[in-house]
OpenMM code with the backbone's topology and positions (N, CA, C; nanometers):
from openmm import Vec3, app, unit

residues = "MET ILE LYS MET LYS ILE GLY ALA ASN ALA GLY LYS ILE TRP GLN PHE LEU ASP GLN ASN ASN GLY GLU SER SER ILE SER ASP ILE LYS ASN ALA LEU THR MET SER GLY THR GLU VAL ARG MET ALA LEU GLY TRP PHE ALA ARG GLU ASN LYS ILE PHE PHE PHE GLU GLU GLY ASP GLU LEU TRP VAL VAL LEU LEU TYR".split()
positions = [
    Vec3(14.4732, -4.3349, 19.5626),
    Vec3(14.4934, -4.2845, 19.6979),
    Vec3(14.6171, -4.1956, 19.7067),
    Vec3(14.7274, -4.2401, 19.6479),
    Vec3(14.8492, -4.1608, 19.6540),
    Vec3(14.8305, -4.0278, 19.5816),
    Vec3(14.7629, -4.0321, 19.4667),
    Vec3(14.7389, -3.9091, 19.3912),
    Vec3(14.6594, -3.8077, 19.4742),
    Vec3(14.5631, -3.8573, 19.5495),
    Vec3(14.4825, -3.7681, 19.6335),
    Vec3(14.5688, -3.7032, 19.7413),
    Vec3(14.6592, -3.7821, 19.8001),
    Vec3(14.7463, -3.7285, 19.9051),
    Vec3(14.8435, -3.6254, 19.8467),
    Vec3(14.8968, -3.6523, 19.7275),
    Vec3(14.9859, -3.5564, 19.6624),
    Vec3(14.9111, -3.4258, 19.6374),
    Vec3(14.7880, -3.4357, 19.5896),
    Vec3(14.7059, -3.3171, 19.5650),
    Vec3(14.6766, -3.2405, 19.6925),
    Vec3(14.6464, -3.3121, 19.7992),
    Vec3(14.6192, -3.2468, 19.9282),
    Vec3(14.7444, -3.1767, 19.9807),
    Vec3(14.8590, -3.2435, 19.9691),
    Vec3(14.9845, -3.1819, 20.0125),
    Vec3(15.0187, -3.0609, 19.9267),
    Vec3(14.9912, -3.0694, 19.7987),
    Vec3(15.0157, -2.9565, 19.7089),
    Vec3(14.9330, -2.8356, 19.7532),
    Vec3(14.8096, -2.8594, 19.7917),
    Vec3(14.7246, -2.7508, 19.8406),
    Vec3(14.7801, -2.6871, 19.9664),
    Vec3(14.8312, -2.7686, 20.0577),
    Vec3(14.8903, -2.7171, 20.1815),
    Vec3(15.0152, -2.6337, 20.1505),
    Vec3(15.0951, -2.6839, 20.0576),
    Vec3(15.2168, -2.6115, 20.0214),
    Vec3(15.1813, -2.4797, 19.9545),
    Vec3(15.0822, -2.4824, 19.8658),
    Vec3(15.0399, -2.3583, 19.7980),
    Vec3(14.9982, -2.2532, 19.9014),
    Vec3(14.9174, -2.2933, 19.9981),
    Vec3(14.8726, -2.1997, 20.1016),
    Vec3(14.9904, -2.1476, 20.1827),
    Vec3(15.0823, -2.2360, 20.2173),
    Vec3(15.2012, -2.1956, 20.2933),
    Vec3(15.2835, -2.0944, 20.2152),
    Vec3(15.3090, -2.1233, 20.0875),
    Vec3(15.3873, -2.0311, 20.0053),
    Vec3(15.3154, -1.8979, 19.9876),
    Vec3(15.1856, -1.9030, 19.9662),
    Vec3(15.1069, -1.7812, 19.9474),
    Vec3(15.1146, -1.6917, 20.0709),
    Vec3(15.1185, -1.7520, 20.1884),
    Vec3(15.1263, -1.6763, 20.3133),
    Vec3(15.2676, -1.6259, 20.3415),
    Vec3(15.3660, -1.6750, 20.2670),
    Vec3(15.5060, -1.6376, 20.2879),
    Vec3(15.5625, -1.5643, 20.1663),
    Vec3(15.4857, -1.4704, 20.1157),
    Vec3(15.5263, -1.3880, 20.0009),
    Vec3(15.5578, -1.4707, 19.8762),
    Vec3(15.5005, -1.5898, 19.8672),
    Vec3(15.5137, -1.6713, 19.7471),
    Vec3(15.6425, -1.7476, 19.7346),
    Vec3(15.7274, -1.7465, 19.8381),
    Vec3(15.8520, -1.8218, 19.8278),
    Vec3(15.8966, -1.8771, 19.9617),
    Vec3(15.9734, -1.9863, 19.9536),
    Vec3(16.0265, -2.0501, 20.0730),
    Vec3(16.1301, -2.1528, 20.0321),
    Vec3(16.2147, -2.1897, 20.1255),
    Vec3(16.3079, -2.2994, 20.0993),
    Vec3(16.2325, -2.4316, 20.1171),
    Vec3(16.2817, -2.5320, 20.0522),
    Vec3(16.2173, -2.6629, 20.0625),
    Vec3(16.2272, -2.7153, 20.2058),
    Vec3(16.3390, -2.6928, 20.2709),
    Vec3(16.3518, -2.7403, 20.4096),
    Vec3(16.2543, -2.6676, 20.5025),
    Vec3(16.2284, -2.5391, 20.4788),
    Vec3(16.1302, -2.4667, 20.5606),
    Vec3(15.9892, -2.5202, 20.5374),
    Vec3(15.9573, -2.5525, 20.4129),
    Vec3(15.8258, -2.6111, 20.3819),
    Vec3(15.8106, -2.7430, 20.4562),
    Vec3(15.9108, -2.8262, 20.4444),
    Vec3(15.9083, -2.9586, 20.5075),
    Vec3(15.8883, -2.9470, 20.6581),
    Vec3(15.9641, -2.8583, 20.7204),
    Vec3(15.9559, -2.8435, 20.8656),
    Vec3(15.8250, -2.7787, 20.9109),
    Vec3(15.7821, -2.6756, 20.8413),
    Vec3(15.6610, -2.6035, 20.8818),
    Vec3(15.5359, -2.6895, 20.8671),
    Vec3(15.5334, -2.7730, 20.7638),
    Vec3(15.4138, -2.8530, 20.7373),
    Vec3(15.4271, -2.9967, 20.7863),
    Vec3(15.5368, -3.0262, 20.8523),
    Vec3(15.5671, -3.1600, 20.9038),
    Vec3(15.5389, -3.2699, 20.8004),
    Vec3(15.5942, -3.2499, 20.6820),
    Vec3(15.5843, -3.3486, 20.5746),
    Vec3(15.7211, -3.4124, 20.5555),
    Vec3(15.7210, -3.5317, 20.5017),
    Vec3(15.8481, -3.5956, 20.4685),
    Vec3(15.9058, -3.5278, 20.3444),
    Vec3(16.0335, -3.5464, 20.3226),
    Vec3(16.0969, -3.4921, 20.2036),
    Vec3(16.0326, -3.5453, 20.0768),
    Vec3(15.9956, -3.6709, 20.0781),
    Vec3(15.9310, -3.7328, 19.9618),
    Vec3(15.7964, -3.6683, 19.9344),
    Vec3(15.7178, -3.6452, 20.0386),
    Vec3(15.5867, -3.5825, 20.0209),
    Vec3(15.6003, -3.4425, 19.9613),
    Vec3(15.6966, -3.3661, 20.0114),
    Vec3(15.7171, -3.2300, 19.9608),
    Vec3(15.7613, -3.2344, 19.8152),
    Vec3(15.8573, -3.3197, 19.7831),
    Vec3(15.9080, -3.3274, 19.6456),
    Vec3(15.8015, -3.3739, 19.5481),
    Vec3(15.7163, -3.4689, 19.5880),
    Vec3(15.6103, -3.5138, 19.4974),
    Vec3(15.5107, -3.4016, 19.4706),
    Vec3(15.4726, -3.3286, 19.5743),
    Vec3(15.3779, -3.2175, 19.5564),
    Vec3(15.4398, -3.1071, 19.4714),
    Vec3(15.5667, -3.0767, 19.4935),
    Vec3(15.6329, -2.9742, 19.4137),
    Vec3(15.6496, -3.0191, 19.2688),
    Vec3(15.6674, -3.1480, 19.2482),
    Vec3(15.6743, -3.2015, 19.1126),
    Vec3(15.5442, -3.1787, 19.0381),
    Vec3(15.4334, -3.1924, 19.1078),
    Vec3(15.3014, -3.1664, 19.0501),
    Vec3(15.2951, -3.0218, 19.0002),
    Vec3(15.3370, -2.9280, 19.0880),
    Vec3(15.3366, -2.7859, 19.0496),
    Vec3(15.4343, -2.7579, 18.9355),
    Vec3(15.5505, -2.8198, 18.9408),
    Vec3(15.6508, -2.7966, 18.8366),
    Vec3(15.5986, -2.8424, 18.7009),
    Vec3(15.5308, -2.9533, 18.6980),
    Vec3(15.4753, -3.0060, 18.5729),
    Vec3(15.3732, -2.9087, 18.5146),
    Vec3(15.3021, -2.8382, 18.6006),
    Vec3(15.2009, -2.7413, 18.5564),
    Vec3(15.2579, -2.5998, 18.5430),
    Vec3(15.3896, -2.5857, 18.5543),
    Vec3(15.4566, -2.4550, 18.5461),
    Vec3(15.3996, -2.3536, 18.6452),
    Vec3(15.3723, -2.3987, 18.7669),
    Vec3(15.3159, -2.3117, 18.8704),
    Vec3(15.4214, -2.2619, 18.9689),
    Vec3(15.5447, -2.3182, 18.9602),
    Vec3(15.6511, -2.2782, 19.0512),
    Vec3(15.7818, -2.2633, 18.9746),
    Vec3(15.8740, -2.1942, 19.0378),
    Vec3(16.0087, -2.1736, 18.9863),
    Vec3(16.1047, -2.2138, 19.0976),
    Vec3(16.2131, -2.2821, 19.0637),
    Vec3(16.3138, -2.3225, 19.1615),
    Vec3(16.4392, -2.2383, 19.1441),
    Vec3(16.5057, -2.2083, 19.2548),
    Vec3(16.6390, -2.1481, 19.2482),
    Vec3(16.7190, -2.1915, 19.3704),
    Vec3(16.8504, -2.1883, 19.3559),
    Vec3(16.9388, -2.2259, 19.4652),
    Vec3(17.0001, -2.1014, 19.5272),
    Vec3(17.0062, -2.1027, 19.6579),
    Vec3(17.0730, -1.9967, 19.7325),
    Vec3(17.1587, -2.0655, 19.8373),
    Vec3(17.2893, -2.0618, 19.8172),
    Vec3(17.3781, -2.1373, 19.9060),
    Vec3(17.3524, -2.2858, 19.8877),
    Vec3(17.3308, -2.3538, 19.9988),
    Vec3(17.3029, -2.4972, 19.9956),
    Vec3(17.1539, -2.5280, 19.9909),
    Vec3(17.0718, -2.4251, 19.9873),
    Vec3(16.9264, -2.4425, 19.9929),
    Vec3(16.8625, -2.4327, 19.8546),
    Vec3(16.7613, -2.5143, 19.8329),
    Vec3(16.6780, -2.5042, 19.7145),
    Vec3(16.5512, -2.4307, 19.7545),
    Vec3(16.5183, -2.3247, 19.6812),
    Vec3(16.4017, -2.2416, 19.7094),
    Vec3(16.2972, -2.2591, 19.6032),
    Vec3(16.1722, -2.2322, 19.6396),
    Vec3(16.0580, -2.2440, 19.5514),
    Vec3(15.9853, -2.1100, 19.5500),
    Vec3(15.9426, -2.0667, 19.4309),
    Vec3(15.8662, -1.9432, 19.4153),
    Vec3(15.7392, -1.9746, 19.3389),
    Vec3(15.6246, -1.9284, 19.3902),
    Vec3(15.4979, -1.9453, 19.3187),
    Vec3(15.4956, -1.8561, 19.1969),
    Vec3(15.4429, -1.9086, 19.0879),
    Vec3(15.4199, -1.8296, 18.9679),
    Vec3(15.2695, -1.8108, 18.9562),
    Vec3(15.2202, -1.7006, 19.0067),
    Vec3(15.0761, -1.6747, 19.0129),
    Vec3(15.0169, -1.6615, 18.8755),
] * unit.nanometer
topology = app.Topology()
chain = topology.addChain("A")
for resn in residues:
    res = topology.addResidue(resn, chain)
    for name in ("N", "CA", "C"):
        topology.addAtom(name, app.Element.getBySymbol(name[0]), res)
């Protein structure tokens, strides 16, 4: 069950990032999709494991970029 929810959240995040030029801050993802921090981090971990995203820091924010 948890794996299914992580996959569903990953799909939502992918669509959100794709609509936002492929990048966004983690806090913007969390707020826009009304997900908990844990839900966002688990879904992003899924993408990171598959080398589908890149992380970078800008100021105090952690940003995510899709690797198409």
